[in-house]
N, C-alpha and C positions, 0 to 999 in steps of 0.2 A: 319410649319405654315399652318393654316387653316382659310378660310373665315368664319367669325363669324356672319356677318349681311350684308344686302344690303338695303339701304334706298333711297328715292329720295325725297328731300325737294323742294316743289314748291314755287317759290317766284316771286313776281310781277316786271315786267320790264316796268317803266312808262316813259312818255314823249318821246316817239318814234316819230320822226318828219314823216311828210307825205312823203312816199317813194314808188317808183316802180322800179322794175327791168325787168318788162314786164309782159306778160300775165299769166306766171307761178306763180307770186306772186300777181298780181293785185296791187291796191294801198292800203297801209296798214298805220296806224298811231295809236297813243295814247298808248295802253298797250299791253303787251304779258306776257307770264309766261316762266321763265326759271326754270330748275330743276338741283338742286345740287346733282349729284349721289355720294354717299359715300359707298365704299366697306371697311368694317372694318375686321381686322384680330385679332386672338387671342394672337397675340404678340404686339398689340397696334398700328400697322401701318395701316392708312387709305389712300385709293386711292381715288382721286376725278375726275369728269369730269362734264361738263354742258351738259344738254340735252335741246334742242329746240332753237328757233331763234325769231327775231323781228316779223316775220310773220308766224311762225309755233310753236305755243305754246307747251311746254312740256307735257302738259296734254293729248295731242293727242297720244303720244307714251308711257307716263309713266306707264299707268296701265298695259300694255302688258309686260314692262320690268319687273315689279314686279312680275306679274302672272306667266309668262312663263320662264324668264330667272333666276330669283332669285333661284328657286329650283335647277337649274343646278349647281349653284356657292356655295351654303351653304356647308360647310365641306370640300370643296376642296382646294387644295394648290393654292395660287393666281399666283405662278411662272409657273403653267402648262398651259401657255397661248394658246399654239396651240391646245391642247386637248380641253380646254375650249371653244375656238374660234369654232372648228369643231362641238362641242356639240350644241352651241348656234346656228349655221347656220342652222342646222336641224329643227330649231323651227321658221325659218324666215317667214313661212305662218301664224303664229300667233303673230308675233311681227314685228319688222322693221329693216331695215339696220341701221338706226340712233340709235336705242336702242342698238344693237350689238355693233355699234362703240363706244358708250359712255362707255359701259362695258370694251371694249378693252383698251380704252384710260386710264380708272381708273385702270386696271390691270397693265399697262406700268408704271404708276405714283407709284404704290406700288413697282414694281421692281426697280425703279430708287431710291426711298427712302431707300430700303433695301440696295442697292450698294453704297448709298451716292453719286450718279452720276447723271447728267441730262440725259434724255432718249436718246439724240442724241449720247452721248458717249457709251451707251449700244449699240446702233444700229451700231456704228463705224462711227465716225464724219469724214466728208470730208472737212469741212470749219467751219468758226466761224461767218460768216456774209453773207448776201445775198442782192443784189439790190432789192428795192421795186418798184412796179409799182401802179398807181392810176387807179382804176376801177370805172367808173362813175354809178350813177343812171340814170333813164330816166329823161332827163331835158326838159325844156319847149321850147327851141329854139336852132337853130345851134349856135347863139352868146353865149348863156350860156354854151354850150360845148367848144367853142373856148376859152372863157375867163378862165374856169376852167382849160383846158389843158396848157394855158400859165402860170398860177399861179403855177401849180405844175412842170412845166418844170423850172421855176425860183428857185423852191426849191430842185432842183437836183434829182427829182424822175426819175427813169430810163426810164419810158414809160407812156403812157396814153392809156387806153382801153375804148372804148364807148360801153355802152348799149344804143342802138338807139331807136327812137319812134316805130321801127318795122313795119313801112310802107316804103316800098322799096325806092320809089322816095324821101321821107323825109330823110331817112338814108343816101342816096347819098348826099344830101344837108348838112347834119351834117358832114359827112366825109370830104367833100371838104373845109368846113369852118374851121374846126380843122387843117387840113393840111396847110391850108393858114396862120393861126394864128401862128403856132409853127415852121414854116419853113420845109426845106426839110430834115434836118438832125436829127430829133427827132423821136424816136421810137412810133408807133401808132399801135393799134390792134382794131379789130371790133368783138364784140360778139352779134350776132343777135338773140340769144336765141331761136332757133329752129322755126323761124317765117316765113320763106320763102317756096314757092314751088320752084321747079327746075328752071324755067325761071327767076323768081326774083333773086334767089341766084346767077345765072350765071351773071346777069346784074350787081348786086352789086359787086360781085367779080372782075369782069373785070374793074370796076372803081377804087376800092381800090388796086387792084393790080398795076394799073398805078400811083396811088398815093403812092406807095411804102409802104403800110401797111406791118407790120411784120408777123401777122397771122390773120386767117379768122375763127372765132370760132362759131361753132353750127349754121350755116345758115339754115340746113334742119332738119326735124324731127329726134329725137334722135336715132331712129332705122333705118333709111332709108339708109341702106348700099348701096343698088343699086344706087341711085341718087348721094350719096357721090363719089362712083367711077366714075361716068359720070362727075361730077363737077370737080374732079381731072384731068380728061382727057384734059380739056379745060382752066384749070387755072395753073398758075406757083407759086401763093402765097400759102404758106403752110396753110393746112386745120388743124383745131383742133376739134376733136370729142371725144366721150367716157366719157364726164362728166357724163352723163346718158346712159343707164338705170344703176339703183343700182344693184351692184353684185361684183363678184370677177374675178379672173383669166379667168374663162370661158366666161365672157362677153367681154373680150377683144379680144379673139382669133379670131373670124371671121374679125374684123377690120383690125387685122395684116395680117392675111392670104390674105385678098382681097385687101390690100393696100389701103384701104378706107380713111385713115387719116394719116397726116404727123406727128403730136403730139398726145401723150395720155394725159389723164386728170383724176384726182381724188382728193378726200379729205375725211378726216376721218368720216364725217357724212354720206356722200352718199356711200361710199366704205367700210363701216362697221369696221373702225378702222385703227390704225397704221399699224397692220400686214398686211392688205390687200394692202395699200398704198406701203409698202416697196416690198412685192412681185410683184406687178404690176409694179412699177418703175423699178425693176430689169429685168423684163420681156421685158419692153421697151428697156432698156439697151442692151439686147441681139440682138435686131433688130436696134440698133444704132438710137433709136427714143428719142426725149425729152419727159420727163414726167412733165408737169407743173401743179403744185398743186394749186387747187381751193380754194377760201376762205372758212372758216369753219362755218360761220353762227353765232358764238358766240365766247367769248373771249378765253375760255379754247380750243375749237376746234382749234383756230388760233394758240395757242401755241403748240398744238400737231402737226398740220401741219408743223410748223416751225421747230420742232425736225426732222421731217422726211426730210425736205429739207436740213438741215445741214448734213445729212447722205447720200445725193445723189450727184453724179456727173453730171447726166443728167437732171438737173433742173436748169434753168437761173434766175427766178424771184420769188418774193413773192407778191401775191395779197393783196392790201389794197382796201377794197370795201368801198365806200361812200354812204351816210353820216356816220361819225363815230358813231353817236348817235343811228344808227339803226344796228350796228355791235358789239360795245364794251359795255360791262356791267358786273358788278359783280366782278371785280378786283380792288385792291388798286392801282396797277401800271400795266397798260396794256402795249402791245408792242409799241414802239416808234420809229419813223425814224429819223436817226442822220442828221447832216447837209450835209452829202455826198449822202443822199438818200438811206443809207443802214439800214437794220434790223439785230441786233445781235443775236447770240445764247443765249438762256436762260443758266444760270450757276448754278442755285440751283438744289438740287436732285429732281428726278422725272420731272414732267412738270416744275417746278421752277417758277410758278406763285404764286402770293400773292393774295388769294382769300379773298374777303371783307365779312368776316363772320358776321361782325356787320350789314352790309347792309342786307344781307340775313335774319339775325335774325328779323330786323325791318319790312322787306317785306314778311315774311313767310305767305303763304296762306294754307299750309297743308303739311303733310308728308306721303307719300305712303310708306308702309312698309310690 
């Protein structure tokens, strides 16, 4: 089997609500562009992935994918994923981790379709469902966070994670309001999105530690290993870092060596695909660390992340980022949470997702090839 063609169909994502997750996204609304990546083979099997998100349109990455990655793929066996992955990574200075991740997801989709198995079974399934937690957007007041957390607790979601205003005094007010609203027995987390200096990170950490939050995510700049080490000396609450910088095994090594974080983090978009997620999650397991998978930024990335989670022992939760209208698009049937707060493993071959090809056809803006 050989790869015959690689195309990226750009289509519009409309009616995105006004949303912010912090300084890294700003406030976005209205429209964006997704890309449907199609890798076709000479035996009629096509692998798919989505490129882009509600705040990072696909045309920002799509040109480099076609120009620099497509020539590596044409004429190659799509099952040679490791070799192709290594070849693509050598081009990372002319393309992006997101583009490499999309190609890797599409190649796994092909492999699953050839085997007539879901990707998680190719990886080696560990479970068939996982508890989901809600991850907030930045909201207008402590009361809005409290109301949202109460709502999802009542729906049996496993936990609630706060993306706060990212002004440390206000963030403490939000955390206190949410804990008061949901009671002492509900799991809460804080994701401060790299927004504090060390003194502020310590102040906030001490408060949420006393409030019995489960983890403290990204309080400091993404590569500030020195101050993460210092923070861990003074806090007992588990610290979660390593969502960024983008990269592979080598980007995790200093964090593990220096014991600068308690949990590791990644997703298929930022860490360049399913292959790196599996490798880095197993690296975490070697050091008895949890590897919590980040949301994917689009619907097919979330399917890909879920397949990885189903194959891992050292992952506890599936992240559901709100609002849904800023995270879910382009599928006939997206991932849903059941009445017990669980998300179930896909059962169809490959990604097992039902892509809405009719919607994509109506919304097509152009095709890169």
